[in-house]
N, C-alpha and C positions, 0 to 999 in steps of 0.2 A: 748049516754050520752053527755051532754053539758059540756063544759069546764068551771069549776068554777074559774080557775086561781090559786087555792090553792091545795096542796096535800091532800089526804085523811088522816083522823085522825091517822090511823095505821102507817103513815110515818111522823108524826110530833112528836118531842120529848116532853115528858110530862113537864109541868111547873117545873122549878127548876133543870132540868137536864143540867149539865154543858158541855162545849165543850170537856173537858178531858174525861168525862164519855162516850160521844158519840164516841170519837176517840178510846177509849179502847174497846168499844163494836164492833166497826168496825174492829179492829185488831183481836179480838176474833173470829168474824165471818170469817175473811179472813183465820185465822189459821184453822178453822173448814172446810172451803172449800178445803184447801190443804189436810187435813186429809181425806176428802171425795174422792178426786182425788187419794190419796195414796191407799185407800181402793179399788178403781176401778182397780188400777194397780195390786194390790194383787190378786183380782179376775181374772184379765187377766193372771197373772202368773199361778194361779191355773188351769185355763182352758187350757193354753198352755202346761203345764206339763202333765195334764191328756191326752190331745190329743197326745203328744209325747209318753207317755207310751203305749197307745193303738196302735199307729203306729209301735211300736217295735214288736208287734205280727206279722205284715206283714214282717218285716225285718227278724225275726226268721224263719218264714215259707219259705221265699225266700232263705235264707242261706241253709236251709235243702234241698229244691228243687234243689239248685245249687250244692249240693254235699259237703257241708261244715258243717256237723253236729256238729263238735267240736266247731266251731265258733258260731253256733246257740245256743248251750248249754251254752257257755260263756256269750253271750248277755242275754239269758234267766235267767241264774243263778245270774249274777252280776248286771244287770241293770233293767230288767222288774220287776216292783213292788217295786223298791228300795225306801227307805225313802229319802226325799230331804234334811232333816236335821235329826240328831239323833232322832229316835223314831217317826217321823212325816211324814205324807203325806201332800200335800198342803191343803187339806180340814181342817186339824187340825191347820195349820198356820192361815187360815182364821178365824176359830172359836176362836182361842186364841187371835188374833188381835181384833176381834169384842168384845169379853168378857173383855179383859184386858185393851183395850185402846179406841176403837171406841165408844162403848155404853156409858162408863163413860164420855167421852168428850162431846158427844151429850147432855147427861143429865145435866152436869155442865154448858154448854153454855146456855141451855134453862133456867136453874135455875137463872143464873146471869141476863139474859134478863128479866125474870119474876120479879125478886126482884128489879131491877134498873129502868126498863122502862115499866113495865106492859106487858112484852112479845113482845113488838114491835120489828120487824125485820128490818134490813137494814136501820137504821136511818142515819148512816154515808153516805151511798150511796144516800139516799133520800135528805139529806141536800146538797150533791154535785150536785145532779140533779137540785135543786132549784137555786143554784148559777150559774150553767152553761146553763140552758135553756133560750131561747129567748121568753119572755112573748108576747103573742098574735100570735105567729107563729103556724100554724096548726100542725106542726110536733114536737112541743116543749110543748105539753100540760102537765099539772101537773098530770092528771089522764087518764086512758084508755078511 
């Protein structure tokens, strides 16, 4: 693809869109990116806790084999399968986060972009790219 020197239409603010609106959409996008990362951390927590709970089976088995049935019973009774917060395993935390916060955030962010800039994404970053790139440099092209 040849370098046109200008970004594609999807990365140009619509006529009449002010700087403050672009900055607000950039902040909204940045917040969503952080929410996405938090969601990943929550899924990581979910997987680590699930793995830990399954590893407890081996610990219980080894305690029994080592002649410590009372300790095996204690671990099995008090820890194996225990809720991580009252009434919930980690999959329930993930589901509650997705339903209560994540999905509504994604929907609101998309609605705001649709209503203000026709759904265009990353206008703030695209604007920053235009300011920072060196025109004519083969590694600073406006488009892929």
